[in-house]
N, C-alpha and C positions, 0 to 999 in steps of 0.2 A: 463365579467368573462373570463378569459383566458383558454386555454385548456391546458392540461400540454405538455411539449415538446416530451414526448416517445408517447404522443398519434397520433403525426403528421407524424411520421415516415412510416408507412403503408406498413413495409417487406424491408426496405431499407437495413437492415442487413442480411435479407435471400439473397438478391441479392449480398451484398458485400462476403457473405459467398462460395457461388457457384462461383462467380469469383476467389476467393481465390484458392478454390479446383480445380477448372479447372487449375489455373498456377501451381498447384503443380502437378497435372497430368502430363502435357506436359513436365514438368521438369523431372518427374522420368520416364518418355518414353524417352526423349533424353538421361538421364544416361543410361539406358537399352542397348538403339542403340551403344553407345559409347563403353560400356564394351564387348558387342558381337563382335564389329569392332576391339579391343584390342584383344580379344580371338582368333579371327579369325587369326589376326599379330603374336600373339606367338605361336600358333599352327603352322603356316606356317614356321616361322623361326625354330621351333623344327623339323619339318617335313625335313627342307633344310638340316639342320646340320645331322640327322640322315641318311638321303638319301643319302648325300655326304660320309658318312662313309660307307655306304651299298654298294655304287659304287667304292670307294676306295678298299673296301675289296675284291671285286668280280674281281678288275683289279688285284691287289697283287695275287691272287688265280690263275688267268690264265697264269699271266705273271711268275710265280714259276714253272710252268709246264714244261717249256723249250721248247716246240714245238708249243705254241700258234704264235710266230712271225716267225718262220724259216718256217712253213707249214700254212698260214693263213687261207687255205681252211677249215680246220679241226678245227676252232676257234669256240667255244660253241656260241650259241645265247643268252641263258639265264641262270641265276644262280637267285637263291633263298637264299636271306642273311637275316640272324636276328641280329638285333641292337635293344638293351633294350626292350627285349622280343616283339619286333615287326618284322613281316617278310614282306622284301621288295622283289620285282622282279625286278632283273637288267639285262636289256637287252643291250648286246653288240654287237657292230656292228663289222665286218669282218675289223682287222686292215688293215690300208690303209700306203703305203710308202710315208714319208715326203721328205726324201733325202737318198742318198748312195752317199760315197765318199771312194775314195780307199786309202788304209794307205801304205804310202812309208815305204821301209826298215829302213831309219833312224828314222822315229817316233815310231820304235818299240824296245824294250831293249829285253835281250835274253828270260826273261820268259813270255813277252808279244806274242813272234812268235809262241808260241804252243797255244794261245787263238783260233785262228780261225782253229784248226786242227778237231773241234767237226764236222765240214761237209766235211771233206776231204780237206781242202785249202792247206793241204802240200803236194807236188807232188815232187817224186825223181828227181831230176836235173833241179829243177825250185828255185831259191834262194828265203829263206824262207820271208816269210812276203807278197812278191809280190802277192799273191792271197787272203790277206783280205780286208775288205771292213767295215768302221763305217756305220751302217744303222740305220737312225733314222724313227721310227714307230708312228703313230698316233692311239691311242686306243680311243673309245669313249664309254661311259657307259650313259644309259638312264635309271631313276628310276622312277616309279610309286608307287602309295600306290596301294594295293592288292586289289580287286574291291570286297566288302561286308564286308570289314575290319571294325573296330570301329574307325580307323585312321580319326580323324578330319581335315586331308588333302583330305581326299574323299570329303569331302563337298565342299572343295575349289578348287578342282581339280588340284592341286600343281604337278608341275613335275621338276626334277632334271637331268641336263647334265653335265656330267664331261666328259672333254677333255685332255688325258694326253699323253705326247711324252714317249715313250723308245726308248732307245739307245742300240744296240747289235753288236760285230763282228761277222760278218760270211764270208762265202765263197765268195770271188770278182765274180766269175761265176754264182753263185747260186743268188745273189745280182742283177747282170744285167738281169737274167732271171726274176726275180721278177719284177725289173723296165719296162722291155719292155712289161708286160702284162698289158693294161692300167686299167683294174679292178681292180688292186693291189696298184695303185699311188694315192693318195688323190688328191680330184678336187679343 
């Protein structure tokens, strides 16, 4: 007499079920790792965009004050900027001089001649415009998330640096004095 087939298996179903359960657990853990990585990437992209906006806002704030470039030693070092209800500390480095070029009389139209007068470029007896210079400054802003904030960028230690150029007309003598000070010139 033959024993039925189902009596000869001796736990094979249990072993197959455990192998399948292990495979499903490994697939689930892999999916969790992928989604966590994707979340970090998305958070970093969001932080980068918001931090870039904060850096741009801080640069615009200091450039609009007028004395930031003409008196680089008085430049602020940090500003707190809020973007999408998230605060960012923006560290501004001292502006440095990229280049300075004298403006010739023939390059100036009549209204332009007076644009250099902000820093007493107009001198009696000197042909108008000969004391003007076009000065290009480099402004650098570094942004990091505020320590202790709930920003996911704190987890990944993401940072943003924005380097921007700004051109202004200023007194040629003043521009030459700034150019002669090595600490004011970009390295």
